[in-house]
MIMARLO-307597 format. One record per residue: residue in three letters; residue number from 0; x, y, z of N, C-alpha, C in turn. Coordinates in steps of 0.1 Angstrom, whole numbers. Example, Ala and Ser with C-alpha at 12.3 -4.5 7.8 and 13.67 -1.06 7.14 Angstrom:
<atoms>
   res     n    n_px    n_py    n_pz   ca_px   ca_py   ca_pz    c_px    c_py    c_pz
   ala     0     132     -57      78     123     -45      78     132     -33      78
   ser     1     128     -22      71     137     -11      71     129       0      79
</atoms>
This chain:
<atoms>
   res     n    n_px    n_py    n_pz   ca_px   ca_py   ca_pz    c_px    c_py    c_pz
   met     0     -89     105    -163     -94     107    -176    -110     104    -175
   ser     1    -118     112    -181    -132     110    -180    -137      98    -188
   ala     2    -149      93    -186    -155      83    -193    -156      88    -207
   gly     3    -161     100    -210    -162     106    -223    -149     106    -231
   glu     4    -138     110    -225    -125     110    -231    -121      95    -235
   met     5    -123      86    -225    -120      73    -229    -128      68    -241
   ala     6    -141      71    -240    -149      67    -252    -144      72    -266
   lys     7    -140      84    -266    -134      90    -278    -121      82    -282
   arg     8    -113      80    -273    -100      73    -276    -102      58    -281
   leu     9    -112      52    -275    -116      39    -278    -126      37    -289
   his    10    -132      48    -294    -141      48    -305    -153      39    -301
   val    11    -158      42    -289    -171      35    -284    -178      46    -276
   thr    12    -191      43    -272    -199      53    -266    -196      54    -251
   thr    13    -200      65    -245    -196      68    -231    -204      58    -222
   pro    14    -216      54    -225    -222      43    -217    -215      30    -217
   thr    15    -210      27    -229    -202      15    -230    -190      15    -221
   val    16    -183      26    -220    -172      27    -212    -175      26    -197
   arg    17    -186      33    -193    -191      32    -179    -195      18    -176
   ser    18    -202      11    -185    -206      -3    -183    -194     -12    -181
   arg    19    -183     -11    -190    -172     -19    -188    -164     -16    -175
   leu    20    -163      -3    -172    -156       0    -159    -164      -6    -148
   lys    21    -177      -5    -147    -184     -12    -136    -183     -26    -136
   thr    22    -182     -33    -147    -180     -47    -148    -167     -51    -142
   leu    23    -156     -43    -147    -143     -46    -141    -142     -43    -126
   glu    24    -148     -33    -121    -149     -31    -106    -156     -42     -99
   glu    25    -167     -46    -104    -174     -58     -98    -166     -71     -98
   ala    26    -158     -72    -107    -150     -85    -109    -138     -83    -100
   gly    27    -135     -72     -94    -124     -70     -85    -110     -68     -93
   leu    28    -112     -64    -106    -101     -63    -115     -96     -48    -116
   leu    29    -105     -39    -112    -101     -25    -112    -107     -18     -99
   lys    30     -99      -8     -95    -104      -1     -82    -101      14     -87
   ile    31    -111      22     -86    -109      36     -89    -108      44     -75
   cys    32     -97      50     -73     -94      58     -60     -86      70     -62
   gly    33     -86      78     -51     -78      89     -52     -63      86     -47
   leu    34     -53      92     -53     -39      90     -49     -33     102     -46
   ile    35     -23     102     -37     -15     114     -33      -1     110     -36
   asp    36       8     121     -38      22     121     -39      28     124     -26
   pro    37      33     114     -18      37     116      -4      49     126      -4
   gly    38      56     128     -15      67     136     -15      63     151     -15
   gln    39      50     154     -19      44     167     -19      37     170      -6
   gln    40      36     160       3      29     162      16      39     162      27
   arg    41      42     174      32      53     176      42      50     167      55
   glu    42      39     167      58      35     159      71      35     144      69
   val    43      35     139      57      35     125      55      48     119      52
   met    44      53     108      59      65     101      56      62      87      52
   thr    45      70      82      43      67      67      39      81      60      41
   ala    46      79      47      42      90      38      45      87      24      40
   leu    47      98      17      36      96       3      33     101      -6      45
   val    48      92     -15      49      96     -23      60      98     -38      55
   ala    49     109     -43      56     113     -57      52     112     -66      63
   met    50     106     -78      62     104     -87      73     108    -101      70
   ser    51     114    -107      80     118    -121      79     107    -129      87
   ile    52     102    -139      82      91    -146      88      97    -160      93
   arg    53      93    -163     105      97    -177     110      92    -188     102
   ser    54     101    -197      98      97    -208      89      85    -216      96
   gly    55      77    -222      87      65    -229      92      53    -220      93
   gly    56      54    -208      91      43    -198      91      35    -199      78
   lys    57      23    -197      79      15    -198      67      16    -183      61
   met    58      23    -182      50      27    -170      44      15    -162      40
   asp    59       5    -168      33      -7    -160      28     -14    -154      41
   gln    60     -15    -161      52     -21    -156      63     -15    -144      70
   ile    61      -1    -146      70       8    -136      76       7    -124      67
   leu    62       8    -125      54       7    -114      45      -5    -107      46
   lys    63     -16    -113      47     -30    -107      48     -31     -99      62
   lys    64     -25    -105      72     -25     -98      86     -17     -85      84
   ile    65      -6     -85      79       2     -73      76      -4     -64      68
   ala    66      -8     -67      56     -16     -58      47     -28     -51      53
   asp    67     -35     -58      63     -46     -51      70     -43     -42      80
   leu    68     -30     -40      84     -26     -32      95     -29     -17      91
   asp    69     -32      -8     101     -32       5      98     -19      10      93
   asn    70     -19      21      85      -7      27      79       0      19      68
   val    71      -5       7      65       2      -1      54      -5       2      41
   val    72       3       7      32      -2      10      18      -4      -3      10
   trp    73       7     -11      10       7     -24       3      17     -33      10
   ala    74      15     -47       8      25     -56      13      26     -67       3
   ala    75      38     -73       2      40     -84      -7      50     -94      -3
   val    76      47    -106      -7      57    -117      -4      68    -115     -15
   val    77      81    -115     -12      91    -113     -22     101    -124     -20
   ser    78     111    -124     -32     122    -133     -31     133    -125     -25
   gly    79     144    -132     -21     156    -127     -16     158    -128      -1
   arg    80     165    -119       5     168    -119      19     156    -119      28
   tyr    81     145    -112      23     133    -109      32     122    -117      27
   asp    82     113    -120      35     100    -128      30      89    -118      26
   ile    83      87    -108      34      75     -98      31      82     -84      31
   ile    84      78     -76      22      80     -61      23      67     -53      22
   ala    85      66     -43      30      54     -35      31      58     -20      29
   glu    86      50     -13      22      52       2      22      42       8      33
   val    87      47      16      41      39      22      52      39      37      50
   ala    88      29      44      55      28      59      55      25      63      69
   phe    89      30      75      73      27      79      87      27      95      86
   lys    90      18     100      94      17     115      96      25     119     109
   gly    91      28     110     117      35     114     129      49     113     130
   gly    92      56     112     118      70     112     116      76      99     122
   thr    93      89     100     126      97      89     130      92      82     143
   ala    94      85      90     151      79      84     163      69      74     160
   glu    95      61      77     151      50      68     147      56      56     140
   leu    96      66      58     131      73      47     125      79      37     135
   tyr    97      86      43     145      93      36     156      82      27     163
   arg    98      71      34     166      60      26     173      55      14     165
   phe    99      54      17     152      49       7     143      59      -4     142
   thr   100      71      -2     140      81     -12     139      83     -20     151
   thr   101      83     -14     163      86     -21     175      74     -26     182
   glu   102      63     -19     182      51     -23     190      42     -31     182
   thr   103      42     -30     168      33     -37     160      39     -48     152
   ile   104      49     -45     144      55     -56     135      63     -67     143
   leu   105      71     -62     152      80     -73     158      72     -80     169
   lys   106      60     -76     174      52     -83     183      42     -92     176
   met   107      42     -92     163      34    -102     155      40    -115     155
   ala   108      31    -125     157      38    -139     156      43    -142     143
   asn   109      54    -148     142      62    -153     130      71    -142     124
   val   110      71    -128     129      80    -119     123      92    -120     133
   val   111     103    -124     129     116    -126     136     125    -114     135
   arg   112     125    -107     124     133     -96     122     128     -86     111
   ser   113     131     -74     113     126     -64     103     137     -54     100
   glu   114     137     -48      89     146     -38      86     138     -27      79
   thr   115     141     -14      83     132      -3      78     140       7      69
   phe   116     134      10      58     140      19      49     131      32      46
   ile   117     136      43      53     128      54      51     130      60      38
   val   118     119      64      31     119      70      18     123      84      19
   met   119     135      88      14     139     102      15     134     110       3
   lys   120     133     104      -9     128     111     -20     124     101     -30
   ser   121     113     103     -38     109      93     -47     103     100     -60
   lys   122     101      93     -70      94      98     -82      84      87     -86
   asn   123      72      92     -91      61      84     -95      57      74     -84
   asn   124      57      79     -72      53      71     -60      38      76     -56
   trp   125      28      74     -64      14      78     -60       9      67     -51
   ile   126       4      71     -40      -1      61     -31     -15      64     -26
   thr   127     -23      54     -22     -36      56     -16     -32      60      -1
   val   128     -41      67       6     -39      71      19     -44      60      28
   pro   129     -35      52      35     -39      40      43     -47      45      56
   arg   130     -55      36      61     -61      38      75     -50      40      84
   gly   131     -53      50      93     -44      53     103     -36      66     101
   val   132     -36      71      88     -29      83      84     -37      96      88
   gly   133     -50      94      87     -59     105      89     -61     114      78
   asp   134     -66     126      80     -69     135      70     -56     141      64
   ile   135     -55     143      51     -44     149      45     -48     162      38
</atoms>
């Protein structure tokens, strides 16, 4: 939606909308970016990787380390059987996913086990293109 359209809906001026958006971006509360629907990109596959972390690990540091890896769309500490779940995207198919789960994730300190769920089909799954995927 354009700033002009937002202004009309909010009954304020366009410069007011732009100013407020800039303030939200600077505060780290809003990020404007392009998104893709991976289901519409034949060369892109996505998966969820659930990880168990060795106790005694500093969860925030491990989460940041995982979130900063190439191909990671997002990562989160979760409740339940696993400690961290990450959504990953690859252009190289299952070979790249295999490399990621065996050479990257399991070789990280504190990750003792992982389980991977390949996304076969999804709805409303708009994602940013993470580092490592390349041009789409």
